[in-house]
N, C-alpha and C positions, 0 to 999 in steps of 0.2 A: 610489416612486422607487427603493428598494433593489433590488427584483426586476428592474427595467428595467436598472440598472447591472450586475447580475450577468449578465443575458442578453448584455450586450455585453462580458462578460469581466472585470468588476470583481472583484478579489479581497480587497477590504477588507471590514470587518465592518459589520453592521447599525448598530452603535453609532456608528461613524465617520460614517455617513450621517445618522443621527438627530441627533447633536450638531451637525453642520455645519448641518443644516436649522434647528435651534433657534437657532443663533448668528447667523442672518441677521436683518437689520433687519425689523421688522414691516411696513414699507411695500413691501417687495419681494414680488412674486408670481411664481410659476412656473407655466408652462403648456405642456403638450405641443403641439408644432407638427405638424400634419398637412399633407401636400402631395400633389397628384396626381403620378403617375409622370412623370418628365421635367422636373419643376419642383422648385425648392429656394429656401430663404430663407437668407441668410447674415447674420452679425452679426459685428462686430469691435469691439475695445476693449482695455482693459488689465485685468489680474487680478494679485492678489498671489500669489506662489508662494514656497516655501522653496527656497533654493539655497545650498548650502555653509553651512547653518545660519543663513542671513540671509533675511529676508523682502525680496523685491525685486518690482518691477512689471515685468510682461512684456506685450508686445503679443500678441494672439491673434485668430485668425479662426476662427469656428465655422460649420460646415456640417452641419446635422443630417441623418442618414441616414433 
């Protein structure tokens, strides 16, 4: 996962990614999505982010490239 993030310009450390991965609940699974050219899958929902030192929920739309 870390190498893929770096390829997309992620500037954080390996430790950040590994700690995040370990902190996720055991029943969550992550899978790379593959799509034929011209097709895409989108997902939307909410996620927690840190804004002005507070944890807040934000709406998000994810479109994998």
